[in-house]
N, C-alpha and C positions, 0 to 999 in steps of 0.2 A: 637253213632252223636255226645253226648257231645266231645270225644276225636275226631271224627272228627275236629269241630269247635277249638276244641284248635289246632292241629296240622293246621287248615287254618292260624290261628293268625298269628304263627311262620313262616308259609312260606311267609307270606305275610310282617312280620316284617323282616325278612332276606332279602328280594328280594329289600323290600326298603332300606336297609345299604348297597347293596353289587351296586343296581345301582346309591345308592346317592356315593359312590366313586367313580364310571366313570363318572358320572357325572358332580364331582368336578375338572377329569381332563377335560373334554372336555372346562368345563369353563375356565381353567386355560390356556387352546389352544387359546382360541378366545380372551381372555386377554394379551397375549403374554407373559405368564408366565410359561407357557410350551410347552412341545411339541405335534407333530401331534404323532408322530411313541410311543408315551406314553402313548397318549389318546385311539387310537386304539388296542394298545399292551392289556390295561386293559379292553378292548369291547370285545377284544377274550378270554382272560380266563375266562370272566363270561359268556360267550356265551359256550368255552370248560367244564369249572368248572361245568355249568347246566346242559348241556349233560352227563358229564361222570357221576354226581349224579343220574341222572333218568335211563338213560338206563346202565350205567355202574351196579345201585343196581339191574335192570332187569335179567340181565346176571349171577352178581353174586346169585339169588334166585334160577334162573333156573339151575344153574350149582349144585348148592346145593342142588338142587332136584333131579339132575341127579346122584350125588352121592348115594344118601338114598333114593330113590325112594318109595313115599306113596302109598299103597292099594288103590283101587280104592272102593270109598262105597258100602254097599250091596246093600242097595235100595228096595224098596216093601216095603210093610205092617208091620206096626212093630207086629204085630202080627202073621206072618209069619215067622217071621225070628229067628233064631236058637239065643241062647245064644251065641254062641263062632261069632256069624256075628254081635251079640250087643258091645259085648267088642272089638270086629277089630274096628267097625263104631268108638266105642268112644275112642279107642288110636288114630284111626287117626285125628279126630278131635280135639284133645288137642295137637297131634303134631303140627297139621297146625296151630294151636291159639299161641301156643307158640313161631313157627317161625316168624309170622307176629310181636310180640311182642318184638320180638329180633332184627326183620328189624329196629319197628319205635326205639327202644332206638340204633342204629346205627344211624341213621339220626339224631336225637336229639344229640348225642356226637356229630357228626360234627361240629351243630348250637352252641350247648355250647363252643367249641372250639373257637370257633369267639366270643363269650362272652368272654369269659377269658383273647383274647387280648385285648377285650377293656381296662378289669380291669388293665392287668398290663400293658398299654400305661399308665394310667393315673397314676397310680401308681410310673410308671419311669419319669415322667414329673412331680411330686413333688405336682399333684394334690392330696394329699390324700383323704381329704374330697369326693370330686367326686368318687375316689378308693371307699370308704366305702359305697356312694349311692347305687353305682353302684354291689356292694357285696349284700348289704340286697336287693335290688330290684331285680337282677338278681335270689335273693334265693326265693323269694316270686314267680317268674315269672315263676321261674323251676320248682317248687310245681304243678304246674298246669299241666307240660310236663308231670308227672308219670302218670295223667287219659289218654295219648295217648299210653301211653305203654301198660297198664294195660288194655284198655278198650275194645279192639278185645278180650280178652280173654273167656270175657261171665262167661257162670258158671265154665270154667275150672278153679280149683286152684292150683296154680303153688308152687313149694317146695320152702323153704328159700332159699338156693342154686340158686335157678333161679332168685329168687328176689334182691339180693344182685347181682348177676352178671349182669344184666342187668342195675341195681342202678348206677354200675361202671362203666360199658361202656356209659351211658349215662351222668352220674353228674362227672365222675373226669377230662372227657375233659377240663373242665372247670376250673382246677387244674393246669393243663397242659398249657392250655394258658396261662392262668393269669404269670406261669412262663417265658415263651418264651414271651411274650409280654412284660413282664420286662426288658426282657435283648435283646431284638433284635425286632427294631422297621420293620416291613416291609408291608406297604399296598397291594401288590400285596399278600403276602400269606392271610392277614387276606380276602382279596375280593376271592382269590380259594377255601376258606373254605365256608364263606357264600355261594358261586354260587354251589358248591358241596352241601351241606348239604341244600339249596331251591329244586335243581333237587332230591334230597333221598328226602325230608318231599313231594314234591308233588305225588311221587311214590307210596309212604305209604299211602297216602292220598288215591289217586284211590285203591289200594289192601284194605283198610278198608272200604270205601265205599261197594266197590262190595260186601264184606262179610256179611255188614249189610243191604243189598238190600234185602236179604231175608226171614230177620223180618217179614215186612211190615213194615204198620205205618208209611207212607212218610209223612207227614204233623207231626207228633209227630217227628220223626227226626230229620226234618228240624228246626223246633223248639228250637231242643237241640242240636243243631249245633249252631246254634245258640245265645244260652246260653254259650256254651262253646268260643266262638269267643269272646264274649264280658267277659267273663272272661279273656280272655288273653290281654287283651285291657285296663281293671280294672289293672291287674298286671303291666303292663308295663306303666301305668300313675305314676306309683309310681316310675320309673326310670327319668320320663319325669319331674315330679316336684321336683326331686333332682337337676337336671340341666343337666342329664343325656342323 
């Protein structure tokens, strides 16, 4: 539930950035400094990208499940299950947990690509001090995103190879986005990644929430969610303090 809180803050942060881009285009049209077509196009990009991240990720995961379907859990009382059933259930639970963690890493990677664009654009504009603050702030902020990836694993112990892979998927897009943002300034591209990331993060929040409900302790879970959200707020304030 702490991981869900971190993801909830990331969702709010991502959609605030995305809506800010569209809102600026609408303000530009209002003050005759922009066209209506530009504002409408960005609004459509926001809605389409969000839908792609939300429904698209669900379709991809359903496709993955159809390719490698998981056997059903054995169920029943533990004392009447055979050792084979217990081993199978353990393997199924492990696969589901690792798949959920990987899905979250993909969603966070999309979000981090957009953050990388912000770093690259700042450096390209010659504002190295702002770019440096963004790097430090996003590094602290992204450290909390690791909780979102490993939180759903529970007592599943992943391999170092798996951890390295999800770290690469979640973190490398920041570097790639920085390079692209430094060489190409594209507002629609930035909005598209924010929108897709927002939809994808909302999808994985729902998946993790459903998975956590079976543990019970609803009140404790909501407190942990609040703490996770607050940690996200605090780390993001580092960027705001530096002028980002």
